[in-house]
C-alpha positions in Angstrom: 2.4 -36.5 -2.5 -0.5 -37.4 -1.0 -3.8 -35.2 -1.6 -6.2 -34.6 1.0 -9.9 -32.8 1.3 -10.6 -30.6 -1.8 -7.5 -31.7 -4.1 -4.8 -30.4 -1.5 -1.5 -32.1 -0.6 0.3 -32.0 2.7 2.4 -29.8 1.5 -0.3 -27.2 0.7 -1.7 -28.5 4.8 1.3 -27.6 6.3 2.0 -24.6 4.8 -1.8 -23.3 5.8 -1.0 -24.3 9.3 2.0 -22.1 9.5 0.5 -19.4 7.9 -2.4 -19.7 10.5 -0.4 -19.4 13.4 2.0 -16.5 11.9 -0.9 -14.5 11.4 -2.2 -14.9 14.6 0.6 -14.5 16.3 1.4 -11.3 14.0 -1.8 -9.7 14.8 -3.4 -10.9 18.0 0.1 -11.9 19.8 1.7 -13.1 22.0 0.1 -15.8 22.7 0.8 -19.5 23.8 0.2 -22.7 22.5 -2.9 -23.5 24.2 -3.9 -20.2 23.3 -2.9 -20.3 19.7 -5.4 -23.8 19.2 -9.0 -21.9 20.1 -7.5 -19.0 18.2 -6.4 -20.9 14.9 -8.5 -23.9 14.6 -5.9 -26.2 14.7 -5.1 -29.5 17.4 -2.9 -29.1 19.7 -0.5 -31.5 17.9 -0.5 -29.2 15.3 -0.2 -26.6 17.2 2.8 -27.6 18.8 4.2 -29.3 15.2 3.9 -25.9 13.5 5.4 -23.6 16.1 8.5 -26.6 16.6 9.2 -25.7 12.7 9.0 -21.4 13.2 11.0 -21.4 16.1 13.7 -23.7 14.2 13.2 -21.9 11.2 14.2 -18.6 13.4 10.6 -16.9 13.0 9.3 -17.3 16.3 10.6 -16.5 19.7 9.7 -16.6 23.3 7.9 -13.5 24.6 6.9 -14.4 28.8 5.2 -16.4 30.6 2.0 -15.7 32.3 0.1 -17.8 34.8 -2.1 -20.1 34.2 -5.6 -21.0 36.5 -4.1 -23.9 38.5 -1.3 -25.1 36.5 2.0 -24.3 35.6 3.2 -21.1 33.8 2.2 -20.6 30.0 4.7 -19.7 27.4 3.9 -16.5 25.7 5.1 -16.5 21.6 5.5 -14.0 19.4 7.1 -13.6 15.9 10.9 -12.7 16.2 11.1 -9.2 14.7 14.7 -9.5 13.1 14.2 -12.5 11.2 13.5 -11.2 8.3 13.1 -7.3 6.7 11.5 -5.2 3.9 11.7 -2.1 1.5 8.7 -0.1 0.9 9.0 2.5 -1.4 6.5 5.3 -2.1 7.6 7.2 -6.1 5.4 10.3 -4.6 4.9 13.7 -6.4 8.2 15.3 -4.5 10.1 12.6 -4.5 10.7 8.5 -4.1 11.0 7.3 -0.3 12.4 4.0 0.2 12.4 2.9 4.4 13.6 -0.5 5.0 11.3 -2.3 7.8 11.9 -5.4 10.3 9.1 -8.4 10.6 7.1 -6.6 13.2 7.3 -3.0 10.8 9.8 -0.9 12.7 11.5 1.1 10.3 15.5 0.6 10.7 16.6 2.8 7.8 15.1 5.1 5.7 16.3 7.4 2.1 14.3 10.0 0.4 15.2 11.4 -3.2 13.8 14.3 -4.8 12.6 14.7 -7.9 14.6 17.2 -10.0 13.1 19.3 -11.0 9.9 18.8 -9.1 6.9 16.6 -10.7 9.6 15.2 -13.3 8.4 11.6 -14.0 11.3 10.2 -15.8 11.2 6.9 -16.0 15.2 6.4 -15.6 15.7 8.6 -12.7 12.9 7.4 -10.8 14.4 3.6 -11.1 18.0 5.1 -10.2 16.3 6.5 -7.1 14.9 3.2 -6.1 18.6 1.7 -6.8 20.6 4.3 -5.0 17.1 4.1 -2.2 17.7 0.7 -1.9 21.3 0.8 -1.3 21.3 2.8 1.0 19.1 2.1 3.1 20.6 -1.6 3.5 24.1 -0.7 4.3 22.4 2.5 6.3 21.4 -0.7 8.8 23.8 -3.0 8.4 21.3 -5.3 6.5 22.1 -7.9 3.7 19.8 -7.7 0.7 19.8 -11.7 0.7 17.7 -10.9 4.4 15.1 -9.6 2.5 11.5 -11.1 1.7 11.3 -8.4 -0.7 11.1 -4.9 -2.6 6.9 -3.5 -2.1 6.7 -0.3 -4.8 3.6 1.7 -4.6 3.0 3.6 -8.2 0.6 5.9 -8.8 -1.6 4.8 -12.1 -2.8 0.9 -13.1 -0.3 -1.7 -12.7 -0.3 -4.7 -14.9 1.1 -7.2 -12.3 0.3 -10.2 -15.2 2.7 -8.8 -17.8 5.1 -10.8 -19.8 8.3 -9.7 -17.9 7.1 -8.3 -14.7 4.4 -6.0 -13.8 3.9 -2.9 -16.3 2.6 0.7 -15.1 0.3 2.1 -17.2 0.3 6.2 -15.6 -1.6 8.9 -17.8 -1.6 11.8 -15.6 2.4 11.1 -15.2 3.3 10.5 -18.8 3.9 6.5 -18.1 2.5 4.6 -21.0 3.0 0.5 -20.6 7.0 1.4 -17.9 8.2 -2.1 -18.1 9.5 -1.2 -14.2 9.3 -4.5 -13.0 11.9 -5.3 -15.4 13.6 -2.3 -15.6 14.5 -2.7 -11.7 15.7 -6.3 -11.9 18.2 -4.6 -14.4 19.7 -2.7 -12.1 21.0 -5.5 -9.5 20.4 -3.5 -6.5 18.4 -7.3 -4.9 19.4 -10.7 -5.9 17.3 -12.2 -8.2 15.7 -14.7 -6.0 14.2 -11.0 -4.0 10.7 -10.7 -5.3 10.0 -6.7 -6.8 6.1 -6.5 -5.6 4.9 -3.5 -7.4 1.3 -1.8 -6.6 -0.9 1.6 -7.1 0.1 3.9 -4.5 -4.1 4.4 -3.1 -4.1 0.2 -2.8 -1.1 0.6 -0.8 -2.4 3.2 1.6 -5.5 1.2 2.0 -3.2 -1.8 2.5 -2.0 0.2 5.2 -4.6 1.8 7.0 -6.4 -1.5 6.6 -3.7 -3.6 8.7 -2.9 -0.5 10.9 -4.2 2.0 11.3 -8.1 3.7 11.2 -9.3 0.9 8.9 -8.6 -1.8 11.3 -11.7 -3.5 12.4 -13.8 -2.5 9.2 -15.0 -5.3 6.3 -15.7 -3.1 4.1 -13.6 0.4 3.5 -12.7 2.9 0.2 -9.3 4.9 1.6 -9.2 8.2 0.1 -4.9 8.9 -1.7 -4.9 12.8 -1.5 -1.8 14.5 -2.9 -1.6 16.1 -5.8 -4.1 14.7 -7.0 -6.6 11.8 -5.7 -6.8 8.5 -6.1 -8.6 5.6 -3.9 -8.8 1.9 -2.7 -11.6 -0.6 -2.2 -11.2 -3.2 0.7 -14.4 -5.4 0.6 -13.2 -8.2 2.2 -11.3 -7.0 4.7 -10.8 -9.1 8.2 -11.3 -7.2 11.6 -8.1 -8.6 12.9 -6.2 -6.9 10.1 -4.4 -9.8 8.1 -5.0 -11.1 4.1 -6.9 -7.6 2.9 -7.9 -7.5 -0.9 -8.3 -3.8 -2.2 -9.0 -3.1 -5.6 -7.1 0.3 -6.7 -9.9 2.9 -8.2 -8.8 5.6 -10.5 -11.3 7.8 -8.8 -10.1 11.7 -9.6 -11.0 10.4 -13.4 -14.8 10.7 -12.3 -16.3 12.6 -14.1 -17.9 15.6 -11.5 -18.1 18.2 -14.8 -19.4 17.7 -18.3 -17.4 20.2 -20.4 -15.6 21.3 -16.7 -12.0 22.1 -16.1 -9.4 20.1 -18.0 -7.5 17.0 -15.8 -4.0 16.6 -16.2 -4.9 13.1 -17.4 -6.3 14.9 -20.7 -9.8 14.6 -20.1 -12.5 17.2 -19.3 -14.0 17.5 -16.0 -12.6 15.5 -14.0 -12.8 14.6 -9.7 -8.6 15.3 -10.0 -9.1 18.3 -11.8 -10.9 20.3 -9.1 -10.1 18.6 -5.9 -6.4 17.6 -6.2 -3.9 19.6 -4.7 -2.2 21.0 -8.3 -5.9 22.2 -9.0 -6.6 24.0 -6.1 -3.3 25.5 -6.2 -4.1 26.0 -9.6 -8.0 27.9 -9.3 -6.1 29.5 -6.0 -3.6 31.6 -8.7 -6.8 32.5 -11.1 -8.3 34.2 -8.2 -5.2 36.1 -7.3 -3.8 34.2 -4.5 -0.8 31.2 -5.3 2.4 30.7 -5.0 3.5 32.7 -7.9 2.4 35.5 -5.4 3.3 34.3 -2.1 6.6 33.0 -3.0 5.7 29.1 -1.3 8.6 26.9 -2.7 6.7 24.1 -3.4 3.3 22.9 -3.0 3.3 21.4 0.4 4.2 25.1 1.1 1.8 26.6 -0.5 -0.8 24.8 0.5 0.0 25.3 3.7 -0.5 29.1 3.0 -3.9 28.8 1.7 -4.7 26.4 4.7 -3.5 29.5 7.1 -5.4 32.4 4.9 -8.8 30.8 5.1 -8.3 30.1 9.2 -7.4 33.8 8.9 -11.1 34.4 6.9 -9.6 35.4 4.5 -12.4 35.5 1.5 -10.6 33.6 -1.2 -8.6 30.7 0.1 -12.4 30.2 2.4 -14.3 29.8 -1.1 -10.9 28.0 -2.5 -11.3 25.0 0.5 -15.1 25.2 1.0 -15.7 24.5 -3.3 -12.6 21.9 -2.3 -14.7 20.1 0.5 -17.8 20.4 -2.2 -16.6 18.5 -5.0 -14.7 16.4 -2.7 -18.3 14.9 -1.0 -19.8 14.6 -4.2 -17.0 12.7 -5.7 -17.4 10.4 -1.9 -21.4 10.0 -2.7 -20.6 8.4 -6.0 -18.2 5.8 -4.2 -21.3 5.3 -0.8 -23.6 4.7 -3.1 -22.0 2.1 -5.1 -20.2 0.2 -2.6 -22.0 1.1 0.8 -18.9 1.0 2.7 -18.7 1.0 6.4 -15.4 3.4 6.5 -13.9 6.1 4.6 -10.6 7.6 5.4 -8.6 10.6 4.1 -5.0 9.9 3.9 -2.1 11.4 1.4 -0.1 14.4 2.3 -2.7 16.8 1.2 -6.2 15.4 3.2 -4.1 15.3 6.4 -3.2 18.8 6.2 -6.6 19.6 5.0 -8.6 17.1 6.5 -8.8 19.0 9.9 -10.3 21.7 8.1 -12.4 20.4 5.4 -13.7 17.0 7.2 -17.0 18.3 8.3 -18.2 20.5 6.1 -17.3 16.9 3.2 -19.3 14.9 5.3 -21.9 17.2 5.3 -21.8 17.5 1.8 -21.1 14.0 1.3 -24.5 13.0 3.3 -26.5 15.3 1.3 -25.4 14.1 -2.4 -25.8 10.3 -1.2 -28.8 8.0 -0.9 -29.7 7.8 2.8 -29.4 4.3 3.8 -25.9 3.9 2.6 -25.2 7.4 4.0 -26.2 6.8 7.4 -24.1 3.9 7.7 -20.7 4.8 6.9 -18.4 7.3 8.8 -15.9 9.5 7.3 -12.7 10.5 9.5 -9.2 10.3 8.4 -6.3 8.6 8.2 -4.2 7.4 11.1 -1.1 6.5 9.8 0.7 9.9 9.0 2.6 10.8 5.6 4.5 7.1 5.7 0.9 5.4 5.0 2.4 4.8 1.4 5.8 3.5 2.0 4.0 1.6 5.1 1.8 -0.3 2.8 4.5 -0.8 0.0 6.6 -3.3 2.9 3.2 -5.1 3.5 3.0 -6.5 -0.1 6.1 -8.7 0.5 4.9 -9.3 4.1 1.1 -10.5 2.5 3.2 -13.5 0.2 5.0 -14.7 3.3 2.0 -15.3 5.3 0.6 -16.4 2.3 4.2 -19.4 1.9 3.2 -19.9 5.4 6.6 -17.9 6.2 8.9 -19.3 3.3 10.6 -17.7 1.0 9.1 -18.5 -3.0 11.7 -20.7 -4.4 13.1 -19.4 -7.4 11.4 -20.4 -11.2 13.0 -23.4 -12.3 14.4 -22.5 -16.5 12.2 -24.2 -18.2 13.4 -27.8 -20.3 13.3 -27.0 -24.0 10.6 -29.4 -26.2 11.6 -32.3 -27.8 11.3 -30.5 -30.9 13.5 -28.1 -30.1 16.7 -30.5 -29.1 16.0 -31.8 -32.4 16.4 -29.7 -34.0 19.2 -28.1 -32.2 21.2 -32.1 -33.1 20.3 -31.1 -36.7 21.6 -28.3 -36.7 25.3 -29.1 -34.9 25.4 -31.8 -36.9 25.2 -29.7 -40.1 
């Protein structure tokens, strides 16, 4: 294989060129061949060769023509939406949501499977929910599993993606201790062996979705908060103004200590932020003061939180006090992120964050500023995510999409079986002759 500058092979260069064209058309298209050169930094000859390959592979298609100054009309190109598909999975707090997307991230089918009893995180049923959901969306859309780029999954907890045998999930708050989720999913046979499972923290998938397509677009440094039954966050420090390859770091922000010897958190520690600000904690504090679902008859967490919010808007003093305290705790927690990382933006997402955000956001901003150092507080904006409750699922689908870009639009070939070492063959021969 010919080696170029920096040890890169011709294959590496070709893959990089394909990746540059695909990403530019995906996030900035449709564009003409003439526009792609300056946009990607490639020569006109390289653009012509790459576009020809991508059209032949069925990944690009014509998207109309535009007039040019004094010349022939220019043909616009775009990524062909139906050329590949991805599945995004959100292992949420009340259900497993599975969505099938085309390459333009248009939803083609979805399945929602409730966790019963509510909040039951037993591994076996969740694996079965994912298997069932994948089969359902493929059947509903009439898509073969062999057309998938991959299955992206957002989960609570810490994900060890380098573990032997595939990704392992450490979810202390849901009772998962080193769960080999990728291996368990692979054993279901839901997708062919060549279709990858890509598993990551749900806050990180939320962050990637908002940075690529939502309220984080255009920012290079951001923190995206996932506010549901508990709270978590994702730190993005190298975002692209045009979207695209965004690396996020999941933060176990909910387990930051905000009160020494404080309330017991569901992780077992005392005084965690999540023990005061997650929806589960809000409703527990409401119940302790005479309200809550036990009194109101609310069927689930979302309904109960909606009643708490309605009470605050109606000037119920207990509901107002609960949400005011929550805004202050969240603001204090955000101040730590502001002082530590100095982001340009902080975005609040998750079902509880989107429900409560319009009510608590002014107080939340005030407390975050008051508890922060002036300089980093002066450069950050605090707002709501814009992708709605499906953002984790969309973000999960971007995991195989990101891998697709990294390979220049080519599926990663499965690893060939390793050749046994010479000593193994020698022992086998001896055993056969014994």
